[in-house]
Steps between C-alpha positions, in 0.01 A plus 500: 500500500265231633737433790499874594117510494488188718736660757290813512180300539651297786618812682163671461315183604700454820479872582120487482476168684733597784317543826547808708395596849470817698272711717207726437427786741149556627312736732194399699234767435344489849811586702772577240718214623750367252512136391733312268380234257759241397466355151670230301421549133516184287535686171223295338191698598483421869663611823480395863411780743528518880432777753494537879270775618588718805256301720692179423259344252681338206365453152640293206379416154560520130484787253370433149620749236309593186155523661413832341181656646366177645306458821665285765305190582599256769312215659662601827287813527175512694197662343517776760863593419545804283817620344381823341839676508662215302208432264487862382878520444612467137786248500670232293597252774283346777570308818309326774697451822403279792559625853610302806199633700224402258486822296576526132652787306432592139750707310514662157811648346569725201836377376697721263587192292310175558776292334773629727272497806562680829852592394357744247333714770143602555244539777211304651244457774413221742197457722457249780159339567478699827509828295865609539629663178867523405636723224815361335772676299804341338 
């Protein structure tokens, strides 16, 4: 009996800890252009996220899950930067991405299941420091 429980525990443990990767589809509000976010989910509360916008700017950073209703705070932001679209969005995972042209992007996601991560589905929003807003569905 103990051996059976141990096998079940090991299977569940490795299933949860297994990393997964995929894409999230987004639409830029200003011009309705589609963008794809690539993620690599670690399975332990974080994921790496990358996106290339239609103008060629690339962003990359880390998503932290389990940040229910928290405001995003990053030392990379200037006092004049506002991220109203993201800060008013009710989510349970936050990200700050750095761009290759000096901009930053803040994102907030509402994951269906924060333990499973992006693989469980959900939706989100990202906003670049220059004001561009991207709606995301997955």
